[in-house]
C-alpha positions in Angstrom: -9.2 26.8 149.8 -6.5 24.4 151.0 -4.1 23.1 148.5 -5.8 19.7 148.5 -9.2 21.4 147.9 -7.7 23.4 145.0 -6.3 20.2 143.4 -9.8 18.5 143.7 -11.7 21.6 142.5 -9.4 22.0 139.5 -9.9 18.4 138.5 -13.7 18.9 138.7 -13.6 22.1 136.6 -11.3 20.6 134.0 -12.9 17.1 133.7 -16.7 17.6 134.0 -17.6 14.4 132.1 -15.3 12.3 134.3 -17.1 13.7 137.3 -20.4 12.4 135.8 -19.0 9.0 134.8 -16.3 7.9 137.1 -16.5 6.8 140.7 -15.4 9.1 143.4 -12.3 7.0 144.2 -11.3 7.0 140.5 -11.7 10.8 140.4 -9.6 11.3 143.6 -6.8 9.2 142.3 -6.7 11.1 139.0 -6.9 14.4 140.9 -4.0 13.4 143.2 -5.9 13.6 146.4 -7.5 11.2 148.9 -11.2 10.1 148.4 -12.0 11.8 151.7 -10.9 15.1 150.2 -13.6 14.9 147.6 -16.2 14.4 150.3 -14.9 17.3 152.5 -14.9 19.6 149.4 -18.5 18.8 148.7 -19.4 19.7 152.3 -17.2 22.9 152.0 -19.5 23.8 149.1 -22.6 23.2 151.4 -23.6 20.0 149.8 -24.5 16.8 151.6 -21.7 14.7 150.0 -19.8 14.1 146.9 -22.7 12.1 145.4 -24.6 15.4 145.0 -21.7 16.8 142.9 -21.7 13.7 140.7 -25.5 13.8 140.3 -25.4 17.5 139.2 -22.7 16.7 136.6 -24.6 13.5 135.5 -27.8 15.6 134.9 -25.8 18.1 132.9 -24.3 15.4 130.8 -27.7 13.7 130.2 -29.3 17.0 129.3 -26.5 17.9 126.9 -25.8 14.4 125.5 -22.0 14.2 125.5 -22.0 11.6 122.7 -20.5 8.2 122.5 -17.0 9.4 121.6 -16.6 11.4 124.8 -18.0 8.5 126.9 -15.4 6.3 125.3 -12.6 8.6 126.4 -13.8 8.2 130.0 -13.9 4.4 129.6 -10.3 4.2 128.3 -9.1 5.8 131.5 -10.9 3.2 133.7 -10.1 0.3 131.4 -6.3 1.0 131.3 -6.2 1.4 135.1 -8.2 -1.7 136.0 -7.2 -4.0 133.2 -9.4 -5.8 130.7 -10.4 -8.7 132.9 -11.4 -6.5 135.8 -13.3 -4.1 133.6 -15.2 -6.9 131.9 -16.1 -8.2 135.4 -17.3 -4.8 136.4 -19.7 -4.7 133.4 -21.1 -8.1 134.1 -21.7 -7.5 137.7 -23.4 -4.2 136.9 -25.7 -6.0 134.5 -26.5 -8.7 137.0 -27.3 -6.2 139.7 -29.7 -4.3 137.4 -31.6 -7.5 136.5 -31.8 -8.5 140.2 -33.2 -5.0 140.9 -36.1 -5.7 138.5 -36.9 -8.9 140.4 -37.0 -7.1 143.7 -38.7 -3.8 142.8 -42.1 -2.5 141.9 -41.1 -3.1 138.3 -42.1 -6.7 138.7 -45.7 -5.5 139.0 -45.3 -3.5 135.9 -43.9 -6.5 134.0 -46.9 -8.6 135.0 -49.4 -5.9 134.1 -47.7 -5.4 130.7 -47.8 -9.1 130.0 -51.5 -9.3 130.8 -52.3 -6.3 128.5 -50.2 -7.9 125.6 -52.0 -11.3 126.1 -55.5 -9.6 125.8 -54.6 -7.6 122.6 -56.1 -8.5 119.3 -52.8 -7.7 117.7 -49.4 -6.4 119.0 -47.4 -3.9 116.9 -43.7 -3.6 117.8 -41.5 -0.6 117.3 -37.9 -0.4 118.6 -35.0 1.1 116.6 -31.3 1.2 116.8 -30.1 -0.4 120.1 -33.7 -1.2 121.0 -34.3 -3.2 117.9 -33.0 -6.5 119.4 -35.4 -6.1 122.3 -38.6 -5.8 120.3 -37.5 -8.3 117.7 -36.9 -10.9 120.3 -40.3 -10.6 121.9 -41.9 -10.4 118.4 -40.2 -13.7 117.5 -41.4 -15.4 120.7 -45.1 -14.2 120.1 -44.8 -15.4 116.4 -44.1 -18.8 117.7 -47.2 -19.0 119.8 -49.6 -17.2 117.5 -50.2 -14.8 114.6 -51.0 -11.5 116.4 -47.5 -10.0 116.2 -46.5 -7.3 113.7 -43.0 -5.9 113.5 -42.8 -2.3 112.4 -39.3 -2.2 111.1 -38.0 0.2 108.5 -37.6 -1.9 105.4 -37.8 0.1 102.3 -39.1 3.0 104.4 -42.4 1.4 105.0 -41.8 0.5 108.6 -44.8 2.2 110.2 -47.3 1.6 107.3 -48.8 -1.6 108.8 -49.8 0.5 111.9 -52.5 2.2 109.7 -54.6 -0.9 110.4 -54.2 -0.7 114.3 -57.4 -0.3 116.4 -58.1 0.3 120.0 -58.3 -3.5 120.5 -54.6 -3.7 119.7 -51.5 -2.6 121.5 -48.3 -0.8 120.5 -45.2 -2.2 122.2 -42.5 0.5 122.1 -38.9 0.5 123.3 -36.5 3.4 123.5 -33.8 4.6 125.9 -31.7 7.7 126.1 -30.9 9.1 123.6 -34.5 8.5 122.5 -35.2 7.6 118.8 -37.4 10.2 117.2 -39.5 7.8 115.0 -40.3 5.6 117.9 -41.5 8.5 120.1 -43.5 10.0 117.2 -45.3 6.7 116.6 -46.1 6.4 120.2 -47.5 9.9 120.4 -49.6 9.1 117.3 -50.9 5.9 119.0 -51.8 7.9 122.1 -53.7 10.5 120.1 -55.8 7.8 118.4 -56.6 5.9 121.6 -54.5 2.9 120.8 -53.1 1.3 124.1 -49.3 1.5 124.5 -46.9 -0.5 126.6 -43.3 0.6 126.8 -39.8 -0.4 128.0 -37.8 2.7 128.7 -35.3 4.1 131.2 -37.0 7.0 133.1 -40.3 8.1 134.5 -40.0 11.3 132.5 -38.9 9.6 129.3 -41.1 10.5 126.2 -42.5 7.0 126.0 -43.3 7.0 129.8 -45.5 10.1 129.3 -47.9 8.4 126.9 -47.8 4.7 127.7 -50.5 2.9 129.6 -48.0 0.3 131.1 -44.3 1.1 131.5 -41.4 -1.1 132.6 -38.5 1.0 133.7 -35.0 -0.5 133.2 -31.5 0.7 134.1 -29.1 1.4 131.3 -26.0 2.7 133.1 -22.8 0.9 132.2 -19.1 1.2 132.8 -18.9 0.8 129.0 -19.2 3.8 126.7 -22.4 2.2 125.4 -25.5 2.0 127.5 -26.6 -1.5 128.4 -29.7 -3.1 127.0 -29.3 -6.3 129.0 -32.1 -5.5 131.5 -34.5 -4.6 128.8 -33.7 -7.8 127.0 -34.3 -9.8 130.1 -37.7 -8.1 130.5 -38.7 -9.1 126.9 -37.8 -12.7 127.7 -40.0 -12.7 130.8 -42.8 -11.1 129.0 -42.7 -13.8 126.3 -42.8 -16.5 128.9 -45.7 -14.9 130.8 -47.8 -14.4 127.7 -47.3 -18.0 126.5 -48.3 -19.3 130.0 -51.5 -17.2 130.1 -52.7 -18.8 126.9 -51.3 -22.2 127.5 -53.5 -24.4 125.2 -53.4 -22.1 122.2 -49.7 -21.6 122.7 -49.0 -25.3 122.9 -50.9 -26.1 119.7 -49.1 -23.3 117.8 -45.7 -24.5 119.1 -46.4 -28.0 118.0 -47.0 -26.7 114.4 -43.9 -24.6 114.8 -41.7 -27.6 115.9 -42.9 -29.6 112.9 -42.3 -26.8 110.5 -38.7 -26.5 111.7 -38.2 -30.2 111.4 -39.6 -30.2 107.8 -37.1 -27.6 106.8 -34.3 -29.3 108.8 -33.7 -25.9 110.5 -31.8 -27.3 113.5 -29.3 -30.1 113.9 -31.3 -33.0 115.3 -30.9 -36.8 115.6 -33.2 -38.9 113.4 -35.2 -40.1 116.5 -35.9 -36.4 117.5 -37.1 -35.6 114.0 -39.4 -38.7 113.9 -40.8 -37.9 117.3 -41.6 -34.4 116.3 -43.4 -35.4 113.1 -45.4 -38.1 115.0 -46.8 -35.4 117.3 -47.9 -33.2 114.4 -51.3 -31.5 115.2 -54.3 -31.5 112.9 -54.0 -29.3 109.8 -55.7 -25.9 110.0 -59.0 -25.7 108.2 -59.0 -24.3 104.7 
């Protein structure tokens, strides 16, 4: 190998996690070579380009799970070099591109199909733990505003999954988990699958554990310049699902929302003018039958 190839190869050998996480230009700078050297080295190794090198290392990292601390080490290098403002901009632009991808890909069909299945369900059970908890809680909250079919399976007092004992094949389990996948979420989905209970899922890969058992799957990207995977695309999907479900049962949703608005006004939940409060109470729908 030439001296430049040796420098590049030594960097790859000594920093395998950086190869998986940093851009080719960042790696070339840290190795002390030109970016073109990285490409020529890949071709010297009979590969199509340096992206193949990065993909192999990314797969190895994914299969081995390098942990958050090691990812943070890689982030520190990038953040120090680019500065806080540029690094923050990079994260935001990455999230925006991932959301835009959802709007322009086949995942849009998956979102619509998922919304229709949820709208038809007698009851929707939600499971999403750790970083996925905010996703399922947000959609559960939206559905609780427009009806009473939503059940959150959280882990309060260790009884999180107990309510699922009442689930039937007319119901749906809504599950969310991304790599590294949470064991309890996957096990509950597998239990639902074995018992013929429909499953819809938000996850990050076609070969993810949830994707293998779900009837409808929305795939989201989670890659981020940050040490922590992004949940922003998944959160956006939850918001879209809530809007679609409400629109598909417009009359029932409207009546429920009128009661919800009045309830919030009665408890003075939000800061409102006196006129706003008076208008809400004057639009109060008929009481539910005993």
